[in-house]
C-alpha positions, 0 to 999 in steps of 0.5 A: 894333545899334551906335552910331557915335561921331560927330555927323551934319550933314544938308545939306538944299537950300532954294529958292535951290539948287533954283531954281539946279539947275532953271535948267539945260536937261537931261534930269534930273529937276526938284527941288522942296521936297518932293524928299527930297534931302540929304547927311549928313556924319559930323563929327570927334569934337572937334565935337559937337551943341553946336559943330558950327557951328565945323566947318561954318564951317571946311568949308562951302566943300567941302560947298557945292562937293559939293552944286553938283557933285551937280547941275552938274559944270562949275564955271563954271556955279556961283554965283561968290560962295560965302560962308558966308552964301550957304551958309546961304541955300541949305541947312538943316543938321540935327544928329543927335547919335546914329548907330545902325548896323543894318547887318551887318559892318564899315563900309568907308571908300571914297575919294570 
């Protein structure tokens, strides 16, 4: 087992995101507060568990759009006013200051 020198932010949907996602009539499953959907992000070394909010404030728009895209690809159907305040109303953020790698072999970075 090895450690990775990064802090992780885990983005967890709250009720407003879930209500927005469930507002579409599609064939996908409905979300609820019990659904274990989240996004984890390894953030740069210059941020850590004590100043991760600076990273979040600088990058929330990208994260917000990634979460919206995960449910609805058409940006015309996204909420128009995507402020940091709205981001914090739609998502909880958990911080982990240690990452343990139980995998075998090298970590491969792939473009997303």
